[in-house]
C-alpha positions as CSV (number, residue, x, y, z in Angstrom):
1,M,27.6,84.7,-37.4
2,A,24.8,82.9,-35.8
3,L,25.3,79.9,-33.1
4,V,23.1,77.3,-33.1
5,K,22.5,74.8,-30.2
6,F,20.6,71.4,-31.4
7,G,18.6,69.2,-28.9
8,G,15.5,67.7,-29.5
9,G,15.1,70.4,-32.2
10,I,16.9,73.8,-32.0
11,V,16.8,74.8,-28.1
12,Q,18.9,77.9,-28.6
13,M,20.3,80.1,-31.5
14,S,22.4,83.7,-31.2
15,G,23.6,85.6,-33.9
16,S,22.3,86.7,-37.3
17,I,21.4,84.6,-40.4
18,A,20.4,86.3,-43.5
19,G,17.9,88.9,-42.5
20,N,17.4,88.0,-38.9
21,T,18.9,88.5,-35.7
22,F,18.2,85.9,-33.0
23,A,19.0,86.4,-29.1
24,R,17.8,85.9,-25.7
25,N,16.6,88.4,-22.8
26,R,14.9,87.5,-19.4
27,Y,11.9,86.7,-21.2
28,G,13.1,84.2,-23.4
29,N,14.3,83.9,-26.6
30,Y,13.3,86.2,-29.6
31,V,13.9,87.4,-33.3
32,R,14.3,90.7,-35.0
33,S,15.1,91.8,-38.4
34,R,18.9,92.5,-38.8
35,T,20.1,95.9,-39.1
36,K,22.9,97.5,-40.6
37,P,24.9,101.0,-39.8
38,I,23.7,103.7,-41.3
39,N,27.1,105.1,-42.2
40,P,29.4,102.2,-42.1
41,Q,32.5,104.6,-43.1
42,S,32.3,106.7,-40.1
43,A,35.4,107.9,-38.4
44,G,35.1,105.7,-35.5
45,Q,34.6,102.4,-37.6
46,G,37.9,103.6,-39.6
47,T,39.7,103.9,-36.9
48,I,38.6,100.3,-35.7
49,R,39.5,98.9,-39.0
50,N,43.1,100.5,-39.2
51,S,43.7,99.1,-35.8
52,L,42.7,95.7,-36.5
53,S,44.6,95.7,-39.8
54,A,47.8,97.2,-37.8
55,L,47.4,94.3,-35.3
56,V,47.2,91.5,-37.8
57,E,50.3,93.3,-39.6
58,A,51.8,93.3,-36.3
59,W,51.0,89.4,-35.3
60,N,52.1,88.0,-38.6
61,D,55.5,90.3,-39.2
62,E,56.6,91.8,-36.0
63,L,55.8,89.4,-33.1
64,S,58.7,87.0,-32.3
65,D,57.8,83.4,-32.1
66,A,58.1,83.5,-28.4
67,Q,55.8,86.1,-28.0
68,R,53.2,84.4,-30.2
69,T,53.8,81.1,-28.1
70,A,53.1,83.2,-25.1
71,W,49.7,84.4,-26.6
72,R,48.8,80.8,-27.3
73,L,49.4,79.6,-23.9
74,Y,47.3,82.2,-22.3
75,A,44.7,81.2,-24.6
76,T,44.6,77.6,-23.9
77,S,44.7,78.4,-20.0
78,V,41.8,81.1,-19.8
79,A,38.2,79.8,-20.5
80,M,35.7,82.4,-22.1
81,T,32.0,81.9,-22.6
82,N,30.1,82.4,-25.8
83,K,26.8,83.8,-26.8
84,L,25.1,80.3,-25.7
85,G,26.9,80.4,-22.2
86,E,29.1,77.5,-23.2
87,T,32.7,77.5,-22.2
88,I,35.1,77.9,-24.9
89,H,38.9,78.8,-25.5
90,L,40.3,81.4,-28.0
91,S,42.9,81.5,-30.2
92,G,46.2,83.3,-29.2
93,F,45.9,85.7,-31.9
94,N,42.2,86.3,-30.8
95,H,43.4,87.4,-27.3
96,Y,46.2,89.5,-29.0
97,V,43.6,91.3,-30.8
98,R,40.9,91.5,-28.6
99,S,43.2,93.0,-25.8
100,N,44.9,95.5,-27.9
101,S,42.2,96.8,-30.2
102,I,40.3,98.6,-27.7
103,R,43.5,100.0,-26.0
104,L,44.5,101.6,-29.5
105,F,40.5,102.5,-30.2
106,A,40.4,104.2,-26.7
107,G,43.3,106.8,-26.9
108,P,46.9,106.7,-26.6
109,A,48.3,103.6,-25.0
110,T,51.1,101.0,-25.4
111,R,50.4,98.1,-27.7
112,I,51.2,95.0,-25.5
113,D,53.1,92.3,-27.5
114,A,54.4,90.2,-24.8
115,G,51.8,87.5,-23.7
116,P,50.3,87.7,-20.2
117,T,52.0,85.3,-17.7
118,E,49.1,85.5,-15.3
119,F,46.4,83.2,-16.6
120,S,43.1,84.8,-15.5
121,L,40.6,87.6,-16.7
122,P,40.8,90.7,-14.9
123,V,38.1,91.1,-12.1
124,T,35.3,93.1,-13.0
125,D,34.0,96.2,-11.2
126,P,30.4,95.4,-9.3
127,A,30.8,99.3,-7.9
128,L,30.4,100.9,-11.4
129,S,27.5,103.3,-11.4
130,V,26.9,106.1,-14.0
131,A,24.9,109.0,-13.3
132,C,23.7,111.1,-16.6
133,Q,23.2,114.8,-16.0
134,N,20.9,117.2,-17.9
135,D,23.9,119.4,-18.8
136,N,25.3,116.4,-20.9
137,T,27.7,115.2,-18.8
138,I,28.3,111.9,-16.7
139,D,29.2,110.8,-13.7
140,I,31.1,107.4,-13.0
141,T,31.5,105.7,-9.6
142,Y,33.9,103.0,-9.2
143,D,35.8,101.5,-6.9
144,D,39.0,103.3,-7.0
145,T,40.9,100.6,-4.4
146,M,40.9,98.3,-7.2
147,P,44.5,97.4,-8.4
148,W,44.4,99.1,-11.8
149,C,43.8,102.6,-10.4
150,D,47.5,102.6,-8.8
151,L,49.4,101.5,-11.6
152,D,50.7,103.1,-15.0
153,N,49.3,101.6,-18.5
154,E,46.3,100.4,-16.6
155,Q,42.6,101.8,-17.5
156,M,39.1,101.4,-17.3
157,M,37.3,102.1,-20.1
158,I,33.4,103.2,-20.8
159,F,31.1,102.8,-23.3
160,M,27.9,104.2,-23.8
161,G,24.8,103.0,-25.6
162,S,22.6,105.6,-27.6
163,P,19.9,107.0,-25.5
164,Q,16.3,105.7,-25.3
165,G,12.9,106.8,-24.6
166,P,11.6,106.1,-20.9
167,G,9.5,103.0,-22.1
168,R,12.7,101.0,-23.4
169,N,13.7,98.3,-20.9
170,F,16.3,96.3,-23.1
171,F,19.3,97.6,-25.1
172,K,21.8,95.6,-27.3
173,G,23.6,98.5,-29.2
174,P,24.6,100.5,-30.7
175,W,27.3,101.4,-28.6
176,K,30.5,104.3,-28.6
177,Y,33.3,104.8,-26.5
178,A,32.7,107.7,-24.1
179,I,35.6,108.0,-21.6
180,R,38.5,106.2,-20.2
181,I,39.6,106.5,-16.8
182,V,43.9,106.2,-16.2
183,G,45.6,104.4,-13.4
184,N,48.4,106.3,-12.1
185,S,50.9,105.1,-9.8
186,V,51.8,108.7,-8.5
187,A,48.4,110.3,-8.8
188,A,45.7,107.4,-8.6
189,P,42.3,108.5,-10.2
190,T,39.6,108.9,-7.6
191,S,35.9,108.1,-7.5
192,P,33.6,109.6,-9.1
193,S,35.2,110.8,-12.6
194,E,33.3,113.0,-14.8
195,G,33.0,112.8,-18.5
196,N,32.1,115.8,-20.6
197,A,30.9,115.7,-24.1
198,P,29.3,112.1,-24.2
199,P,29.2,110.6,-27.7
200,F,25.5,111.0,-27.7
201,V,23.4,113.9,-26.7
202,I,21.3,113.1,-23.7
203,T,18.1,114.7,-22.6
204,P,16.2,114.6,-19.6
205,G,14.0,111.3,-19.0
206,Q,15.8,109.6,-21.4
207,K,17.2,106.2,-20.4
208,V,21.0,105.2,-21.2
209,W,23.1,102.0,-20.6
210,F,26.8,101.7,-20.1
211,Y,29.5,98.9,-20.2
212,A,33.0,99.1,-19.2
213,R,36.3,96.8,-19.7
214,I,39.3,97.0,-17.6
215,S,42.5,96.6,-19.5
216,K,45.8,95.3,-17.7
217,A,49.1,96.6,-18.4
218,D,50.4,92.8,-19.2
219,G,47.6,92.9,-21.6
220,R,44.6,91.1,-19.9
221,L,41.3,92.5,-20.9
222,S,38.2,92.1,-18.7
223,T,34.7,90.8,-20.1
224,K,32.3,93.6,-20.0
225,F,30.4,94.9,-17.2
226,F,27.4,97.0,-17.4
227,D,25.3,99.5,-15.6
228,G,21.7,100.4,-16.7
229,P,19.4,101.6,-17.6
230,V,20.1,105.2,-16.2
231,T,17.4,107.9,-16.4
232,V,18.9,111.0,-17.3
233,A,18.4,113.6,-14.5
234,S,15.6,116.4,-14.9
C-alpha cells in the first residue's frame, strides 16, 4: 500500500502502486520497479505467516476483554511515525501483533497477552555496531548497561541485509533474522557478542546493513535502529 501526501500537487509518496515502488533517500524522492520475493513459500515466510495467524486467533478467542482494552489504551497513548514522517496511532490489535510476531519468529519467547502499562516505546541503542569477519561471523557491539540486558524475557534482535557490492551506498532490503541477545537477571550478556552462521554468506569487501529491535518483557517493542554499511573484513 502506498501513502501519498498532497499539497500543491503530490509532494510526497511512499509505498507501492501497481508495478512501481516510491521511496525517498537523502538525495530526494525516487521510484523503482516493484520486485516480488523469488520464493514466496520459504520456510521463514511460512513461520511468519503461521505466527501472524496464531496471533489473530489469540486476539479474537483467547485474550480477555481487559487484556484487549489494555492494548487499546497503550495504542492510543503511544504515537508512531509512518513512512511520510507523520505522527499516527496504531490500533491495539496492531500493537499486539507487532510486539508478539517478532518474539515468536526470533525463537523461543513468551507471548505477551497483557497490554503494557508503561506508555512509551523502549529506547534504542545508539552504541549498536556490527563488524563482519571474513570467517563468516559477525560481532555485535552494544551498550550492555541498558536495562534489558539484566532482565529475564527481554532481548535485542538483530536482522541482516543481503550483502551488496562495494559500490552500493543505499539499502532497503531484503532482510533476514540473524541473532538475538537475551537478557538475564543472573548472568547478563556482555558486549561484544558473536553471531555464527549469519543468514547470508559474506565475502571480503562486500557491504552489509543491519538493524535491531529491543523487545521488553511487558510487550513493548522498540522502533528499528540501524548500523551500516559495514564492510566485510579482508
